[in-house]
Phi, psi and omega in degrees: 000129181297090184257091183231236180284335180274180180259153176238140178238130178230124173271144169249124178231152178170174178280166176309139181062030179263355179101019178303307183291323177292322174298315178307307179309310182297312180296317180297310181301313180301312184291322176297324182290340174270010177085013182276152168264116186252137171240154175229152174222121183253134169274134179268086189285356187272001180088148174084182180277133181300150171308143185287338179281143182257049181264359187257223190298323184291326173296324182293325172301315180295318180296332177284346177120009179298138176288328174219147182220140178217160172228139184229138174198131178050042173080001174260126179247131180263092180205027190055040180222122175231132180225167175291323172222148177212100179285161180299319178298327174295318177294316179298316180299314177305308180300318186278330180277317188262329188255348174059042181271154179241003177211122184237122177262123183248123178252117180099207183056053181320317192275353176289161186253022177286163178294138188221152168256138182247135174263120185246117182250308181249155181309323180294345180288355181301332177300340180291340183285358171269354175298167182276158175047043177284123176261340178194160175232142175241122191247136175284164177297340179276000179251130176297106181309321185301339179291342185239023184292345182277000181223156176306131182216150184224142172294145178305329183275356179269052187303312185300320181293316184278334172295316181293319181299313187288327184266346180242353184302122176295131173097352179284000000 
């Protein structure tokens, strides 16, 4: 990712329990160790307003080193900010204008069009490969590798390779 003075946005998408938050933590830590100011945005995809305690995934993002961390669901953003609606592009604008991050990790928001990495766990997850702007796939041992050969892909256990690729790939 051309990581210089401008900001980079990378979405992590996959189904529940596919490792999205774990990957976000690893990417945040890796990017922070490379000197980047990282922010994270997590979509609360389970419906309803997120629980008010921050002991779940957004806290894990912060503990991994994110400069700012948020979770959004049904228009409520846990960043000490609540609005009737808060779209992903509004959160990104807030991060880049007010918080001066240069790398934003977005967990979820499958239908958004930012560049994304897809986590593939089960064979039926192949439908995720129809999403827009996929830059890489990370597949579990339970997913048939041959189904993702048309895009850059990495085995889940090949952490060093995919972290380096995702944080340094030109054009991401």
